[in-house]
N, C-alpha and C positions, 0 to 999 in steps of 0.2 A: 726405199730409195734414200740415199744419203746425199745431201747438198755438198758438192765439192767446191763449187765456185760461187761464193756469196755475192760477188760483184755482178756476175751474169744473172743471178737469180733476181736481184733487185732492179737491175737495168731492164730485164724482161718484164717484170711487173709494171715498171714505170711506162715503158713503151706500150704495153697492152692497155693500160689504164688510159693513157692519152689517146690512143687509137680508138678505143671504145667510146670515149667521151666525144671525140669528133664525129664518130658515126651517129651517136645519139643526137648531138646538137645539129647535125646536118639534116635531120628529119624535119626541121622547121621549114625547110625550103623544098621546093619541088625537085625531085631527083631526076626524073625522066629516064631515058634509056641511053644506051651507048650511041645510038643513031641520032637521038634528039636529047642532048644533055640539058638538064636543068641547072639552076644555080647551086643545088646541093649535091650534084653528082661528083664533082671533083673532091670536095672535102670528105664525102662518104667513101669514095674509093681510096683516097690517101689514108683515111682513118683505118680502113680495113687492112691495107697493106702494113701500116704501122702496128696494128694489133697482131697481125700474122707474124711479123718480124719479132715482136715481143714474145709471142708464144714459142717461136723457135729458139730464141735466146734463153728464155726461161727453162725450156726442156734441156738445152745444152748444159745448163748449170749442174745437172745430175749425171752427166756423162762420166764414165770411168776414165776416159782419155784425158780429162782435165786434171791439171795439178790442183791440189787443194789450195784455195785462196780465201782468206778472210778479209772482211772489210777493214780498212784503216779508219781511225777516228776522224771525224769531220774537223777541219781547221776553222773554227768559228771566227777567230780573229781575222784570218785571211779573207774569209767569206764576207765578213762585215766591212772590211776595208774596201774590197772591190765593189760591193753594192753601194756603200757609202760614197765612193768616188764617182759613181755614175749619177747618184742623186745630187751630189755636189755640183757636177757638171751641168745638170739640168737647171739647178737653182741659180748658178752663177752666170750662165751664158747670156741671158738677156741684158744684164746690167754691166758685166765686165768684158764681154766679147769672147770670141772663139779662141783667141790666143791664150788669154788668162785661164779660160775654162779648160782648155786642153792641157796646159801646164799643171793645173790642179788635178785633173783626171789621171794623167799619166804618173805624176809625182806620188799621189796618194796610193794608187793601185800598185805602183812598183814597190812600195814598202811592204806589200803583202807577200812578195816573192822571197823565197828562201835564198835565192842567189842575187840579192839586191846589190847593185853597183851604181854609184853616182854617175860615172862616166857613161855607162850604158843607158841610164835613164835620161841623161841630157841629150844623147844622140837620138833616142826614141822621140823625145819631145820636139827636137828640131825637125827631124824627118817627117813626123806626123803633122806638125803644124804647117809646114810647107805643103805637104800633100793635101791636107784638108783645105788650105787656102785656095790652091789651084783647082781642086775638085769641087768644093761646095760653093765658094764665093765667086770664083771666076768661071768655072766650067758650067755649073748648074744655076748660077746666079741666084742662089738662095740669099735671103735678106738677113744674114747673121751680122751682127756688129763685129767688126774685126778687133777693135780695141775698146777699153772701158769708156763709158760715156763721159767721164770727167776729163779724159785726155782729148777726145774729139770735139768737145764743145768749147 
């Protein structure tokens, strides 16, 4: 068997590994039966479905109907910028408020894009800031500071 689609091969391995991990970890809880489900039933079944899906994707990587596909190199810079922007959001939110945290999150993560545009980034910041305000602050009444502490005091 020759691997024709390396992306499907590794996606199948990842899905199978996560599914098997969930199945193993759900054994800590009582599983029960389909009629009397325990707390471990849902993660066990979902883990089994994920592992099954992973096996199908893995086997599909060897199909002769697939076009040969190699993995592309990982964009470490882009990955670091996106993960760093999420960490920055979490660190900045309590002191500087949701508006500044969202501006930093979207601004830093937008730089990771190959199609970066200042106009599109500003539009995304405005739309997501307004949406987040109405959803989280007004709608769900979460206690996020809206603006930095030095402005509100």
